[in-house]
Each structure stands twice: as C-alpha cells, then as structure tokens.
N, C-alpha and C positions, 0 to 999 in steps of 0.2 A: 707291056704299056697298057695295054685294052684291060686287062684284069685292074690294075691299078686304077685306070679312069674309072671302073664299076665302081669299084670300094669306096671312092672318092665320091661319084655321083651319088651312093645308098647312106652316105654319110651325112651328104649333103642335105638331103633328102629328110632324113630323120633330124637333121639338128632344125630344120625350117614347119616339120611338126612339132617337135617341143616346145619353138618357140611362138608357135599359132598358140599351141595350147597353154600355153604359161600366161600371153594377151591374154586369153577368151577366160580365161579362170581370175585373173586380176580387174577385169572390166565388168564383168557380172558376178559381184558377192552375193551365197548363198542367204538367205534372210531366213533368218531362227526367229520365230515368235518367242517371245522372251513369257516365264511362266508364270505374267500375270495377264498377258494378253490375251483376248480368243481363247484360253487353255479354262476358264471358270465356268461352271456350271449351275443354275439356278435351280435351289429344290423350293420347293412348296411345302410346307410342315403346320406341323402342328405343335406349340408348345403346352403344355399343359405343368400346372401349378399345384401345390395343394391350398386350398380355403380353410386354414385348421379351426380356425372359429363356426365356419357352418357346414366341418366334416366333408367337403367335397371337391371336385379337382374344376378348377377354371380351365376353358381351351382360348390359345388364341392362336390365331394362324397367321403366320407370315412366311415368307420368301428371302432364303439367304443364297449367297452367292458364291460361292469355293470353289478351288484350282482341284482336291478330289475328297472324297466319301473320309478320310480321315482329319481333312479340317472342317468339314463341317460337323463328325461328331464333336468336334474341340469345343467348337462354337455353341452346340446345342448346349453343352454340360456347362458352359461357362453362364449360358443367358441362363439356365436351371437355379444357377448359383445366387444370382440376382434379381430376382422378380420385379419390375417396373411397379406394377400397382402395392403400393403399402399396405393394402389388406393381404394381401397374399404372402406366403412362405417361400421360402427356396425349398429345392426338392434333393438341391446334392450340400453337402458340406464343402465350406469355401475353399478348402486348399488340395480339395481334388482333381488329383490330374489322371487323364487318358495316358496309359503306358502302353498301350497296343490296343488289337480290335480286331476281330476276323467275323468269317462267316462263315455258319453250317447248315446249308440251305438254306432257310426263312429266317432263321435265330440268331440274331448279332452278339457275339461275345465278345465281351469289354472284359478288358484288365485294366484296373483302376488303383490307385493308388492307396496307400491305407489309410490316408485321412476320409474316404469312403466307410470308413468303418468306424467313426467316434461315439462311441457309447452314449452319448447325453444328447448330440444330433436328431439318435433314434428312438430318445424315450418314451413310451410309452403306449403300446399297442397301435392305436389309432392311427397318431402320430404317423410311423413309421411306416403305416400300410400305404397312407394317403401318400406318403412323398417316393414312396417305392412306384407306385401306380403313377403316378406322375411323370416318373423319369419314364415309365413304361409303354406310357400312353404316347410320350413325348417320340420314343425310338420307335414306334411302330407305327410312326407316321410317317417314318421311309419308306419309299417304293420294296416289294418283295420285303418285308420283316414281322412277321408273325409273334415274335416271343425275344425276351432279350435272355441272357445268360449273364451273371456276373462273377469275377473271379475279382481277386484283391492280392497284387502279387503274386499275378502264375496262380493262385490258391483258392479252393471254392474258401469264403466266408463264412464265419459262426453266421446264427438268426438275425436278422436286423431287429435290436432292441427285446432280443429275445425271443420276436416273434415271428418276424418277415424270415421263412426260409431263402436260402438261394444255393440249393443241394439240384435243384432241376432249373430248365429254363423259366423266366413267368411269361404271363401272358396277361394281356389287360384285363381288369377286373369288369366285367359286364353291371356289376351294380354301382359306378362308378362313371359310369359313360359321361364325361363333361359334356 
C-alpha cells in the first residue's frame, strides 16, 4: 500500500509540474523580431555613374538600409541601372540580375545574369571602361572590398565591348577617381 502511495505521489507531482510549465509557457510567449524589424543595417556607400559626355565618373554618397549584404548589393545594382540625374548614364544594362555573390578575402565576386554582357551596351572602349569602373568604384565603397570579379552564369565572360578583360578581379582605376 505504501509503495502504491509513493507512486501516486510521484505521478501527481509530475502532473503538477507539467501543468505549471504549460501555464507558464502560454503566459509568456517568446517574441521573435520579424525580418523587417531591428535586423536592418545601414551602409554608407558611394554610387558612381558614368558621365559619358565628359568622360568621367560622378559620385553620389548615399545611405542604404538593408537586411543583408545580398539585399544591399541588389539595391546598388538596381540603382546603377537607373541614374537619377538626366546627364548621367546607367552603369549596367536594365535586365541584369544578381544570381549570387561571394567574398574571396577582400574581393567581391558577383555572378550576374547573361544580360550583363549585352554587346550594344558596352560598345566602344571608353564607354565600356567608364561603365565598368562605375560599377567597380560603387562596389569597392563597401567595407572590406578592394576589387570586384565578374562572372556571368558562373563563367568568366568575354571582354566587355571587346576591350574590358574580366578574367581577373578589377580594381578601381585611379585615373578616374570621382
């Protein structure tokens, strides 16, 4: 009889603890921040656009808030397609998409869609150089980024405009300092 009473007491104690834990769990739910709340980071970056008439780069300093570095890069690429000033040219063809990116030390490796290599967009050696350098200057304004390497559909593309070789990472051209 005593043994049965002990088992009953232990079972009752376990039941009470389980009920208390259940009540406590329902009274104070864990609040997790939504992806758009509190997880955004603000970056200070320099957007650079080609001024094809003056053969120079124009720098625009901006702040961008994004939830990840990927979203930041996507936003920069979108802005490089559509300069706000009418005298500036886009640095990227309109249909280009970021497929992926990675970092290799201080080199940012972009894997872009095939629209990146549209021949008519990169026509002329000066135009191709200015546009490519606008992208490079913009992306090297990101922290810990010295150079940019470009891939198209995970492959090294042909030279842009027949002149801008992309087999190696590209550093900013100091003669074009915006």
